[in-house]
VEXGU-978238 format. One record per residue: residue number from 1; residue in one letter; x, y, z of N, C-alpha, C in turn. Coordinates in nm, 3 decimals. Each point is the difference from the previous one (the first is absolute). Layout:
R  nr rest    n.c1    n.c2    n.c3   ca.c1   ca.c2   ca.c3    c.c1    c.c2    c.c3
R NUM    a       X       Y       Z       X       Y       Z       X       Y       Z
...
//
This chain:
R  nr rest    n.c1    n.c2    n.c3   ca.c1   ca.c2   ca.c3    c.c1    c.c2    c.c3
R   1    m  -5.006  -5.760  -6.079  -0.043  -0.133   0.041   0.038  -0.107  -0.102
R   2    s   0.025   0.043  -0.127   0.033  -0.098  -0.102   0.134  -0.069   0.029
R   3    w   0.083   0.061   0.086   0.129  -0.058   0.034  -0.013  -0.133   0.072
R   4    f  -0.104  -0.011   0.084  -0.009  -0.119   0.084  -0.025  -0.128  -0.079
R   5    p  -0.093  -0.003  -0.098  -0.012  -0.122  -0.083   0.128  -0.031  -0.076
R   6    l   0.068   0.105  -0.049   0.126  -0.021  -0.071   0.105  -0.058   0.094
R   7    r   0.006   0.050   0.122   0.098  -0.049   0.096  -0.030  -0.146   0.037
R   8    r  -0.128  -0.033   0.016  -0.034  -0.140   0.031   0.044  -0.091  -0.113
R   9    w  -0.017   0.045  -0.125   0.041  -0.079  -0.115   0.151  -0.016  -0.002
R  10    m   0.073   0.109   0.030   0.146  -0.004  -0.003   0.057  -0.090   0.110
R  11    t  -0.068  -0.015   0.111   0.053  -0.082   0.109  -0.047  -0.146  -0.008
R  12    a  -0.072  -0.033  -0.109  -0.047  -0.139  -0.015   0.002  -0.044  -0.146
R  13    w   0.092   0.055  -0.080   0.003  -0.030  -0.142   0.022  -0.149  -0.023
R  14    g  -0.086  -0.060  -0.080   0.013  -0.140  -0.039  -0.037  -0.100   0.108
R  15    a  -0.025   0.047   0.121  -0.024  -0.090   0.113  -0.146  -0.042   0.006
R  16    s  -0.024  -0.127   0.024  -0.135  -0.052   0.019  -0.039   0.018   0.147
R  17    p  -0.129  -0.016   0.031  -0.039   0.005   0.142   0.078  -0.098   0.087
R  18    s   0.030  -0.118  -0.054   0.076  -0.097   0.079   0.144   0.047   0.021
R  19    d   0.056   0.069  -0.100   0.135   0.056   0.017   0.002   0.104   0.111
R  20    l  -0.103   0.082   0.004  -0.005   0.107   0.099  -0.019  -0.053   0.141
R  21    s  -0.071  -0.111   0.013  -0.030  -0.054   0.133   0.099  -0.107   0.045
R  22    r   0.080  -0.054  -0.091   0.090  -0.109   0.035   0.108   0.047   0.097
R  23    v   0.042  -0.091   0.085   0.111   0.026   0.092   0.129  -0.040  -0.071
R  24    m   0.090   0.097  -0.015   0.127  -0.027  -0.066   0.110  -0.023   0.104
R  25    a   0.111  -0.051  -0.047   0.105  -0.048   0.091   0.058   0.107   0.091
R  26    g  -0.002   0.127  -0.044   0.060   0.106   0.080  -0.098   0.091   0.070
R  27    d  -0.127  -0.032  -0.005  -0.101   0.090   0.058   0.023   0.024   0.149
R  28    s   0.044  -0.102   0.072   0.015   0.014   0.145   0.117   0.089   0.039
R  29    l   0.087   0.033  -0.094   0.117   0.082   0.033  -0.036   0.145   0.026
R  30    l  -0.114   0.043  -0.054  -0.039   0.141   0.015  -0.152   0.007   0.011
R  31    s  -0.049  -0.026   0.120  -0.145  -0.008   0.019  -0.066   0.138   0.009
R  32    d   0.068   0.097   0.057  -0.059   0.133   0.019   0.042   0.095  -0.111
R  33    w  -0.022  -0.042  -0.125   0.040   0.080  -0.115  -0.095   0.117  -0.023
R  34    t   0.049   0.101  -0.069  -0.082   0.117  -0.034  -0.032   0.007  -0.148
R  35    f   0.066  -0.081  -0.082  -0.029  -0.008  -0.143   0.019  -0.144  -0.045
R  36    s  -0.088  -0.046  -0.087   0.013  -0.133  -0.058  -0.044   0.003  -0.146
R  37    g   0.079  -0.063  -0.084  -0.036  -0.014  -0.140   0.028  -0.141  -0.047
R  38    t  -0.096  -0.062  -0.068   0.014  -0.136  -0.049  -0.026  -0.003  -0.150
R  39    f   0.100  -0.039  -0.076  -0.010  -0.010  -0.145   0.020  -0.145  -0.042
R  40    a  -0.053  -0.036  -0.116   0.014  -0.139  -0.045  -0.004  -0.007  -0.152
R  41    v   0.063  -0.105  -0.051  -0.002  -0.026  -0.144  -0.002  -0.152  -0.020
R  42    t  -0.072  -0.044  -0.102  -0.006  -0.142  -0.034   0.112  -0.033  -0.098
R  43    i   0.073  -0.106   0.030   0.114  -0.039  -0.084  -0.023  -0.140  -0.054
R  44    d   0.010  -0.014  -0.131  -0.018  -0.131  -0.065   0.133  -0.074  -0.002
R  45    a   0.044  -0.037   0.117   0.126  -0.073   0.014   0.003  -0.065   0.138
R  46    p   0.071  -0.110   0.015   0.012  -0.066   0.130   0.094   0.079   0.092
R  47    p  -0.003  -0.027   0.129   0.081   0.078   0.095   0.149  -0.003  -0.027
R  48    e   0.051  -0.111  -0.054   0.144  -0.008  -0.026   0.046   0.095  -0.110
R  49    d  -0.095   0.054  -0.077   0.035   0.098  -0.102  -0.025   0.143   0.048
R  50    v  -0.063   0.015   0.115  -0.028   0.132   0.057   0.100   0.033   0.111
R  51    w   0.022  -0.095   0.088   0.079   0.023   0.120   0.141   0.054  -0.027
R  52    p   0.074  -0.052  -0.100   0.136   0.050  -0.021   0.008   0.150  -0.027
R  53    w  -0.104   0.056  -0.062   0.001   0.144  -0.027  -0.015   0.080   0.130
R  54    l  -0.076  -0.055   0.093  -0.019   0.068   0.129   0.128   0.002   0.083
R  55    v   0.067  -0.114   0.010   0.114  -0.009   0.091   0.121   0.081  -0.050
R  56    q   0.001   0.039  -0.128   0.115   0.076  -0.048  -0.029   0.150  -0.011
R  57    i  -0.112   0.048   0.057  -0.030   0.142  -0.007   0.105   0.082   0.076
R  58    g   0.011   0.126  -0.037   0.083   0.090   0.077   0.106   0.073  -0.081
R  59    y   0.056   0.101   0.062   0.107   0.083  -0.057   0.126  -0.084  -0.018
R  60    q   0.061   0.015  -0.117   0.118  -0.079  -0.038  -0.028  -0.150   0.006
R  61    r  -0.127  -0.034  -0.014  -0.045  -0.139  -0.010  -0.085  -0.009  -0.126
R  62    g  -0.120  -0.054   0.010  -0.085  -0.014  -0.118  -0.080   0.122  -0.036
R  63    g  -0.004   0.099   0.091  -0.079   0.119  -0.025  -0.137  -0.008   0.062
R  64    l  -0.091   0.084  -0.046  -0.136   0.006   0.056  -0.107  -0.028  -0.104
R  65    y   0.039  -0.020  -0.127  -0.094  -0.038  -0.107  -0.110   0.104  -0.021
R  66    s   0.025   0.123   0.038  -0.102   0.104  -0.014   0.040   0.092  -0.116
R  67    y  -0.018   0.131   0.017   0.044   0.095  -0.102   0.147   0.031   0.028
R  68    d   0.088  -0.066  -0.072   0.143   0.011   0.030   0.050   0.143  -0.006
R  69    w  -0.049   0.079  -0.093   0.052   0.136  -0.014  -0.033   0.084   0.123
R  70    l  -0.117  -0.027   0.061  -0.034   0.071   0.123   0.082  -0.052   0.118
R  71    d   0.015  -0.131   0.009   0.079  -0.056   0.109   0.145   0.046  -0.008
R  72    r   0.053   0.012  -0.119   0.138   0.045  -0.014   0.011   0.150   0.028
R  73    l  -0.102   0.076  -0.039  -0.001   0.144   0.025   0.006   0.029   0.149
R  74    f  -0.075  -0.077   0.080  -0.006   0.025   0.144   0.103  -0.081   0.079
R  75    g   0.087  -0.072  -0.071   0.109  -0.069   0.067  -0.034  -0.136   0.056
R  76    y  -0.117  -0.055  -0.035  -0.036  -0.132   0.049   0.070  -0.112  -0.076
R  77    l   0.042   0.031  -0.122   0.072  -0.098  -0.083   0.122   0.066  -0.061
R  78    d   0.098  -0.081  -0.036   0.116   0.051  -0.072   0.011  -0.061  -0.139
R  79    r  -0.099  -0.082  -0.036   0.001  -0.068  -0.129  -0.143  -0.044  -0.030
R  80    p  -0.030  -0.036  -0.124  -0.135  -0.051  -0.030  -0.030  -0.128   0.076
R  81    s  -0.125  -0.023   0.029  -0.041  -0.124   0.066   0.034  -0.120  -0.086
R  82    a   0.032  -0.109   0.065   0.043  -0.120  -0.072  -0.114  -0.060  -0.082
R  83    t   0.034  -0.053  -0.112  -0.095  -0.075  -0.082   0.038  -0.148  -0.006
R  84    r   0.095  -0.038   0.084   0.038  -0.141   0.013   0.024  -0.030   0.147
R  85    l   0.000  -0.127   0.033   0.027  -0.040   0.137   0.150   0.012   0.028
R  86    l   0.030   0.046   0.123   0.138   0.022   0.041   0.035  -0.101   0.109
R  87    p   0.073  -0.105  -0.034   0.029  -0.106   0.098   0.065   0.050   0.128
R  88    e   0.081   0.105  -0.010   0.072   0.050   0.117  -0.092   0.063   0.105
R  89    f  -0.126   0.026  -0.037  -0.094   0.061   0.094  -0.119  -0.091   0.031
R  90    q   0.015  -0.128  -0.023  -0.111  -0.092   0.022   0.000  -0.063   0.139
R  91    s   0.104   0.023   0.077   0.005  -0.052   0.137  -0.034   0.112   0.097
R  92    l  -0.116  -0.008   0.061  -0.047   0.105   0.090  -0.048  -0.067   0.128
R  93    a   0.027   0.064   0.115  -0.037  -0.058   0.129  -0.049   0.110   0.094
R  94    v  -0.075  -0.040   0.101  -0.044   0.094   0.103   0.122   0.066   0.063
R  95    g  -0.007   0.131   0.012   0.112   0.076   0.055   0.084   0.067  -0.106
R  96    d  -0.006  -0.049  -0.125   0.070   0.067  -0.109  -0.063   0.138  -0.022
R  97    r   0.075   0.089  -0.061  -0.048   0.135  -0.024  -0.002   0.028  -0.150
R  98    i  -0.112   0.053  -0.047  -0.017   0.031  -0.142   0.007   0.151  -0.017
R  99    p   0.102   0.050  -0.069   0.011   0.145  -0.019  -0.099   0.050  -0.105
R 100    v  -0.059   0.114   0.029  -0.084   0.068  -0.098   0.057   0.141  -0.013
R 101    g   0.086   0.020  -0.097   0.068   0.127  -0.012   0.121   0.006   0.091
R 102    r   0.053   0.121   0.015   0.123   0.020   0.076  -0.026   0.020   0.149
R 103    g  -0.125  -0.002   0.040  -0.035   0.022   0.140  -0.008  -0.129   0.078
R 104    p  -0.090  -0.005   0.099  -0.013  -0.120   0.085  -0.043  -0.122  -0.081
R 105    s   0.037  -0.116   0.053  -0.040  -0.126  -0.062  -0.119  -0.059   0.075
R 106    w  -0.074  -0.088  -0.070  -0.116  -0.065   0.059   0.040  -0.134   0.059
R 107    p  -0.013  -0.021   0.129   0.026  -0.132   0.057  -0.109  -0.099  -0.039
R 108    v   0.042  -0.122  -0.032  -0.096  -0.107  -0.028  -0.050  -0.055   0.133
R 109    a  -0.130   0.014   0.026  -0.058  -0.045   0.127  -0.061  -0.139  -0.010
R 110    v  -0.060  -0.032  -0.114  -0.063  -0.130  -0.022   0.034  -0.045  -0.141
R 111    l   0.035  -0.127  -0.013   0.025  -0.056  -0.133  -0.050  -0.143  -0.002
R 112    e  -0.102  -0.024  -0.081  -0.054  -0.134  -0.023   0.012  -0.027  -0.149
R 113    p   0.098  -0.077  -0.043   0.028  -0.017  -0.142  -0.125  -0.030  -0.083
R 114    q  -0.012   0.077  -0.109  -0.110  -0.011  -0.096  -0.136   0.033   0.062
R 115    r   0.001   0.062   0.118  -0.127   0.035   0.065  -0.003   0.143   0.054
R 116    a   0.102   0.041   0.075  -0.008   0.129   0.068   0.138   0.062   0.019
R 117    l   0.007   0.132  -0.023   0.119   0.079   0.027  -0.047   0.126   0.071
R 118    v   0.058   0.026   0.119  -0.041   0.115   0.081   0.123   0.082   0.035
R 119    l  -0.006   0.129  -0.030   0.107   0.095   0.032  -0.051   0.094   0.109
R 120    d   0.084   0.026   0.100  -0.044   0.073   0.119   0.099   0.113   0.030
R 121    m  -0.037   0.123  -0.035   0.085   0.116   0.024  -0.057   0.081   0.116
R 122    r   0.084   0.030   0.100  -0.043   0.073   0.118   0.062   0.139   0.005
R 123    n  -0.081   0.095   0.046   0.042   0.138   0.022   0.071   0.059  -0.121
R 124    l  -0.065  -0.011  -0.112   0.051   0.056  -0.125  -0.062   0.138  -0.020
R 125    g   0.069   0.104   0.040  -0.051   0.135  -0.017  -0.130   0.026   0.075
R 126    g  -0.014  -0.061   0.118  -0.119   0.026   0.080  -0.111  -0.102  -0.017
R 127    f   0.025  -0.107  -0.074  -0.104  -0.102  -0.011   0.061  -0.138  -0.010
R 128    d  -0.080  -0.100   0.035   0.036  -0.141  -0.015  -0.077  -0.053  -0.121
R 129    w   0.064  -0.088  -0.075  -0.061  -0.046  -0.126   0.026  -0.149  -0.017
R 130    v  -0.105  -0.078  -0.006   0.008  -0.142  -0.031  -0.054  -0.020  -0.141
R 131    w   0.084  -0.054  -0.086  -0.036  -0.021  -0.140   0.011  -0.150  -0.026
R 132    q  -0.110  -0.058  -0.044  -0.001  -0.145  -0.016  -0.060  -0.043  -0.134
R 133    f   0.046  -0.116  -0.043  -0.048  -0.061  -0.123  -0.044  -0.142   0.031
R 134    g  -0.113  -0.040  -0.056  -0.049  -0.135   0.018  -0.045  -0.059  -0.131
R 135    l   0.026  -0.129  -0.019  -0.044  -0.073  -0.118  -0.110  -0.097   0.042
R 136    y  -0.116   0.010  -0.066  -0.116  -0.081   0.039  -0.056  -0.071  -0.123
R 137    p  -0.037  -0.127   0.016  -0.049  -0.078  -0.114  -0.136   0.047  -0.047
R 138    m  -0.020  -0.012  -0.131  -0.131   0.023  -0.059  -0.039  -0.130  -0.071
R 139    d  -0.060   0.010  -0.117  -0.035  -0.121  -0.074   0.119  -0.044  -0.084
R 140    g   0.017  -0.130  -0.012   0.109  -0.052  -0.082   0.135   0.046   0.050
R 141    k   0.081   0.054  -0.091   0.135   0.044   0.035   0.006   0.149   0.033
R 142    r  -0.109   0.069  -0.011   0.003   0.144   0.023   0.020   0.031   0.148
R 143    k   0.070   0.113   0.023   0.026   0.045   0.136  -0.043   0.145   0.014
R 144    h  -0.040   0.034   0.122  -0.028   0.139   0.033   0.119   0.051   0.079
R 145    l   0.066   0.103  -0.053   0.109   0.065   0.071  -0.058   0.122   0.071
R 146    v   0.010   0.002   0.131  -0.057   0.106   0.082   0.112   0.078   0.067
R 147    s  -0.006   0.132  -0.011   0.092   0.089   0.069  -0.079   0.079   0.103
R 148    r   0.046  -0.002   0.124  -0.067   0.077   0.104   0.102   0.086   0.074
R 149    s  -0.028   0.130   0.004   0.082   0.093   0.077  -0.081   0.049   0.119
R 150    r   0.062  -0.005   0.118  -0.062   0.058   0.118   0.101   0.093   0.067
R 151    v  -0.049   0.118   0.035   0.087   0.105   0.052  -0.057   0.051   0.132
R 152    r   0.089   0.020   0.095  -0.036   0.065   0.126   0.081   0.129   0.011
R 153    t  -0.069   0.112   0.004   0.069   0.128   0.008   0.028   0.037   0.145
R 154    r   0.116   0.063   0.021   0.040   0.039   0.134  -0.023   0.149   0.027
R 155    t  -0.015   0.079  -0.105  -0.018   0.144   0.014  -0.109   0.048  -0.096
R 156    i  -0.052   0.118   0.027  -0.100   0.059  -0.089   0.062   0.024  -0.137
R 157    g   0.124   0.047  -0.002   0.068   0.023  -0.127   0.012  -0.127  -0.083
R 158    a   0.031  -0.110   0.068   0.011  -0.127  -0.072  -0.135  -0.044  -0.055
R 159    r  -0.107   0.024   0.077  -0.133  -0.038  -0.049  -0.038   0.082  -0.122
R 160    l   0.026   0.130   0.003  -0.028   0.084  -0.115   0.085  -0.042  -0.120
R 161    g   0.124  -0.037   0.029   0.086  -0.048  -0.108  -0.051  -0.127  -0.064
R 162    t  -0.059  -0.087   0.081  -0.057  -0.124  -0.053  -0.112   0.030  -0.100
R 163    y  -0.087   0.095   0.037  -0.108   0.037  -0.093   0.058   0.057  -0.130
R 164    a   0.109   0.075   0.013   0.057   0.065  -0.118   0.060  -0.100  -0.097
R 165    i   0.059  -0.108   0.053   0.068  -0.095  -0.089  -0.089  -0.116  -0.043
R 166    e  -0.123  -0.006   0.052  -0.090  -0.109  -0.038  -0.016  -0.015  -0.151
R 167    p  -0.029   0.107  -0.075  -0.019  -0.018  -0.145   0.123  -0.057  -0.069
R 168    a   0.119   0.051   0.036   0.123  -0.051  -0.061   0.023  -0.146   0.039
R 169    g  -0.027  -0.032   0.126   0.015  -0.138   0.045  -0.091  -0.094  -0.074
R 170    f  -0.123   0.044  -0.026  -0.095  -0.082  -0.076   0.050  -0.023  -0.142
R 171    i   0.044   0.106  -0.067   0.045  -0.011  -0.139   0.119  -0.095  -0.011
R 172    m   0.096   0.016   0.091   0.121  -0.080  -0.008  -0.024  -0.146   0.039
R 173    t  -0.081  -0.023   0.103  -0.025  -0.138   0.042  -0.084  -0.074  -0.103
R 174    r  -0.099   0.068  -0.056  -0.080  -0.062  -0.105   0.088  -0.044  -0.116
R 175    r   0.090   0.090  -0.041   0.089  -0.032  -0.110   0.095  -0.114   0.038
R 176    m   0.044  -0.003   0.125   0.088  -0.107   0.046  -0.068  -0.135  -0.013
R 177    l  -0.124  -0.010   0.046  -0.072  -0.127  -0.009  -0.019  -0.043  -0.145
R 178    l  -0.032   0.096  -0.086  -0.015  -0.032  -0.142   0.134  -0.041  -0.062
R 179    g   0.109   0.061   0.049   0.133  -0.037  -0.048   0.037  -0.142   0.039
R 180    i  -0.032  -0.038   0.123   0.025  -0.138   0.045  -0.086  -0.097  -0.080
R 181    k  -0.125   0.036  -0.020  -0.092  -0.085  -0.078   0.056  -0.026  -0.140
R 182    a   0.044   0.105  -0.068   0.052  -0.016  -0.136   0.123  -0.089  -0.002
R 183    r   0.088   0.019   0.096   0.123  -0.079   0.004  -0.029  -0.147   0.033
R 184    a  -0.088  -0.022   0.098  -0.032  -0.137   0.039  -0.070  -0.075  -0.113
R 185    e  -0.093   0.064  -0.068  -0.071  -0.065  -0.109   0.092  -0.027  -0.119
R 186    a   0.094   0.092  -0.026   0.097  -0.022  -0.107   0.093  -0.117   0.034
R 187    l   0.042  -0.008   0.126   0.085  -0.110   0.043  -0.074  -0.133  -0.011
R 188    h  -0.125  -0.001   0.041  -0.079  -0.122  -0.008  -0.019  -0.044  -0.145
R 189    a  -0.027   0.095  -0.089  -0.017  -0.032  -0.142   0.130  -0.053  -0.059
R 190    a   0.113   0.059   0.038   0.129  -0.046  -0.052   0.030  -0.141   0.048
R 191    r  -0.029  -0.029   0.125   0.026  -0.134   0.052  -0.093  -0.102  -0.065
R 192    a  -0.125   0.040  -0.021  -0.095  -0.091  -0.065   0.044  -0.029  -0.143
R 193    g   0.051   0.103  -0.069   0.048  -0.018  -0.136   0.121  -0.091  -0.006
R 194    t   0.089   0.014   0.098   0.119  -0.086   0.006  -0.040  -0.144   0.024
R 195    d  -0.097  -0.021   0.089  -0.047  -0.136   0.027  -0.064  -0.062  -0.122
R 196    t  -0.078   0.080  -0.072  -0.066  -0.050  -0.121   0.104  -0.041  -0.105
R 197    a   0.101   0.086  -0.016   0.104  -0.029  -0.099   0.079  -0.124   0.040
R 198    r   0.024  -0.016   0.130   0.076  -0.117   0.047  -0.078  -0.129  -0.027
R 199    h  -0.132   0.004   0.025  -0.080  -0.120  -0.023  -0.014  -0.033  -0.150
R 200    a   0.003   0.106  -0.081  -0.017  -0.021  -0.143   0.129  -0.051  -0.066
R 201    a   0.113   0.026   0.067   0.130  -0.039  -0.059   0.019  -0.151  -0.001
//
């Protein structure tokens, strides 16, 4: 029975009650889901310092900002995740496809600049998966970055597989959010320092 409290914690890491109840931009794409997980992290940076890291995610792009050695081991990445912004991957539109590894790519279903990014993968090994990110204001310049995954399984095998990969998905997604947080806050600090130096000159 101890598994159930742990599972509830893993499917709502960092999320407030309002995060869990909020309607996100891609929720309507998969209403009859069989699994849902909502994670969140507070970022001390404005949206313009967070959003660029999101739009460049992916294989042979900016990476996944998680545990690179694991992502490379399983073929999700071919290089370390970026620690700088990549101008060539900053233009993203609905209908574009974001590769994650050498397999299928994630189609962009919803894109609201500096607010929402929704990826919608259908019939991936027996399940449909909508993965979305939302940026929500807090106090001052701080933002809450929320990641929500919803999965609809098509077979019993796929449902059992979902339970099996839940712990790994939690570990990697948690690290991804923390990786974006670190990069966005470092970018914001660097820009603030540049502005200070410019005004002092």
